[in-house]
C-alpha positions in Angstrom: 2.7 -19.6 -5.7 -0.7 -19.2 -4.7 0.3 -20.7 -1.4 2.9 -18.9 -1.1 1.5 -15.6 -1.6 -1.7 -16.3 0.3 1.2 -16.7 3.7 3.1 -14.0 2.7 -0.7 -11.8 3.1 -2.0 -13.5 5.9 1.5 -12.1 7.6 1.7 -8.0 6.7 -2.4 -8.1 6.9 -1.5 -9.7 11.2 1.4 -6.8 11.2 -0.9 -4.2 9.8 -2.6 -5.0 13.1 -0.1 -5.9 15.7 1.2 -2.0 14.6 -2.1 -0.7 14.5 -4.5 -3.0 17.3 -7.2 -2.1 14.7 -8.4 -1.8 11.1 -11.8 0.1 10.2 -13.8 -1.7 7.6 -17.0 -0.3 7.1 -17.8 0.8 9.8 -16.3 -2.8 11.8 -13.2 -2.7 13.9 -11.5 -5.6 12.6 -8.7 -6.8 15.4 -7.8 -10.2 14.2 -7.4 -12.0 11.9 -10.4 -14.6 12.4 -12.9 -12.0 13.1 -11.8 -10.3 9.2 -13.0 -14.0 8.1 -15.9 -13.9 9.4 -16.9 -10.8 8.0 -15.6 -10.8 4.8 -18.4 -13.9 5.0 -20.9 -12.2 6.7 -20.8 -9.3 3.4 -20.6 -12.4 1.5 -23.6 -14.4 2.9 -26.1 -10.6 3.2 -25.1 -8.9 -0.2 -26.7 -12.7 -1.7 -29.7 -11.7 0.5 -30.2 -9.0 -0.3 -30.0 -9.8 -3.9 -32.4 -12.4 -4.2 -34.9 -11.0 -1.8 -34.7 -7.8 -4.3 -35.6 -9.9 -7.1 -38.8 -11.7 -5.7 -40.1 -8.0 -5.5 -39.6 -7.9 -8.5 -40.7 -10.5 -9.6 -37.3 -11.1 -11.2 -34.8 -14.5 -11.4 -31.6 -12.8 -10.0 -30.2 -15.9 -8.7 -27.3 -15.0 -11.2 -26.5 -11.7 -10.3 -26.7 -12.9 -6.4 -23.4 -15.1 -7.3 -22.3 -11.7 -8.5 -22.3 -9.7 -6.4 -21.6 -11.8 -3.7 -18.2 -13.1 -4.7 -17.3 -9.6 -5.1 -18.1 -8.3 -1.7 -17.0 -11.6 -0.6 -13.2 -10.0 -2.2 -13.5 -6.3 -1.3 -12.5 -6.4 1.8 -9.2 -8.3 0.7 -8.2 -5.5 -1.5 -8.8 -3.4 1.0 -6.4 -4.5 3.3 -3.7 -4.5 0.5 -4.8 -1.1 0.0 -3.6 -0.4 2.9 -0.9 -2.4 3.4 0.8 -0.6 -0.2 -0.5 2.6 1.0 1.7 2.2 4.4 4.5 0.7 2.3 4.6 3.3 -0.2 4.2 6.7 2.7 6.8 5.4 4.3 9.4 5.0 1.4 8.5 8.3 0.2 9.3 10.0 3.3 12.4 7.7 3.4 14.9 9.8 1.2 14.4 13.5 2.8 14.8 11.4 6.7 18.3 9.3 4.9 19.8 12.7 3.8 18.9 14.4 7.8 20.3 11.7 9.4 23.3 11.7 7.4 23.5 15.3 8.4 22.9 14.8 11.8 25.6 12.3 12.4 28.2 14.7 9.9 27.5 16.9 13.0 29.4 15.3 16.0 26.4 13.2 16.6 25.8 9.5 17.2 23.1 7.0 15.4 21.2 7.0 19.4 21.7 10.6 19.5 20.6 11.6 15.7 17.7 9.0 16.3 16.5 10.3 19.5 16.7 14.2 17.1 14.9 13.0 13.7 12.8 10.9 16.8 11.3 13.9 18.7 11.5 16.8 16.4 9.9 14.9 12.5 6.2 13.7 12.4 6.5 11.1 9.6 5.4 7.2 8.8 9.5 6.7 9.0 10.1 8.9 12.6 7.7 7.5 14.6 9.2 4.5 13.1 12.3 6.0 14.7 10.7 6.7 17.6 8.4 3.7 17.5 12.4 1.5 18.0 13.4 4.0 20.6 9.6 2.7 23.3 11.6 -0.9 22.6 14.6 -0.5 23.7 13.2 1.5 26.8 11.1 -2.6 26.9 14.3 -3.9 27.1 14.4 -4.7 23.3 17.7 -5.2 22.2 18.8 -2.4 18.3 18.9 -5.5 17.3 15.9 -6.6 17.6 14.3 -3.1 18.1 15.4 -2.5 14.7 13.8 -5.8 14.0 10.7 -4.8 15.2 10.6 -1.6 13.0 12.3 -3.4 10.4 8.9 -5.9 10.3 5.7 -3.0 11.2 7.5 -1.0 8.3 6.0 -3.0 5.6 8.4 -1.4 3.3 11.7 -3.2 2.3 13.4 -0.3 1.6 12.8 0.5 4.9 14.7 -2.3 5.8 17.0 -2.3 3.8 18.3 1.2 6.0 18.3 -0.4 9.7 20.4 -3.3 8.5 22.6 -0.9 6.6 23.4 1.5 8.6 23.5 -1.0 11.6 25.5 -3.1 10.7 27.6 -0.2 8.7 28.2 1.1 12.6 28.8 -2.0 14.2 32.2 -2.6 11.5 32.9 0.6 12.1 32.6 1.4 8.7 31.8 5.3 6.9 27.8 5.2 7.6 27.5 9.0 6.5 28.8 8.2 2.8 26.6 4.6 2.7 23.5 7.5 3.4 24.3 9.5 0.7 24.5 6.8 -1.3 20.9 4.7 -0.8 19.5 8.1 -0.2 20.9 8.8 -3.8 19.4 5.2 -4.9 15.4 5.9 -3.3 15.5 9.0 -5.2 16.4 7.7 -8.8 14.0 4.5 -7.7 11.3 6.6 -6.8 11.5 9.0 -9.9 11.8 5.9 -12.5 8.5 5.5 -10.9 6.9 8.4 -11.6 8.3 8.2 -14.7 6.6 4.7 -15.2 3.4 5.6 -14.3 3.5 8.9 -15.8 3.9 7.6 -18.8 1.1 4.6 -17.8 -1.7 7.8 -17.3 -0.5 8.6 -20.4 -1.3 5.5 -22.7 -5.0 5.6 -20.2 -5.2 8.9 -21.4 -5.1 8.1 -25.2 -7.5 4.5 -24.4 -10.3 7.7 -22.6 -10.2 10.0 -25.4 -10.7 6.9 -27.6 -13.7 5.2 -26.3 -15.3 8.3 -24.2 -14.7 11.1 -27.6 -13.2 9.8 -31.2 -15.7 6.6 -30.9 -18.8 8.6 -29.8 -18.0 11.5 -32.8 -17.0 8.8 -35.1 -21.0 7.2 -34.5 -22.6 10.7 -35.0 -21.0 11.6 -38.2 -22.2 7.5 -39.2 -25.6 7.5 -38.1 -27.0 9.9 -41.5 -25.4 7.7 -43.0 -25.7 4.9 -41.9 -29.9 4.4 -43.6 -28.1 6.1 -47.5 -26.2 2.3 -47.6 -28.9 -0.5 -46.6 -29.5 1.1 -50.8 -26.0 0.3 -52.1 -26.6 -3.4 -51.1 
């Protein structure tokens, strides 16, 4: 399972690089997986040496602290990349229902799928329309429509977007009513987003209760108990 997750993460990292050309982290431009691994080891070793050296200066044994700091710094770049990948997919998903509705309206107005995609790519600026613009460029470069759709689906890093382009392409080929399919997809994605936001709000509410308990209730309880503690000694 861990190997599978590692392979998936590596694939998404390479896809992110393929789309953007490079990833900026801590002032460095990462252009390859090898460069990313080298940067991780460099940061980790640098932190290890820095903490050990500070211990020598202040005459303290910082070996354990240096190992811990080195280990943490080694995983920080990976977590940063995971956040980038997750953020990119989330931005696509946030804009997807609106674009689906617009696409359905354009198709209902009499435009073909290709004309509607061109209109959205030329007149709107958001992550989904950017992908549609890339789709057009790939078709102009000589890729088939199927290959171009697969390409933008891969670089979107969003499973919902992949499903969207797969459905509209297959629906057009098979002659199914694309507009109805789009309306159903938009409704489904909006409901999923609503449920996600509801779950997130509930999670934030529970976290807020914990914060109030730790930082407000416990200090207040300590303030009330401190004057009483010396008197309790005489009872035992």
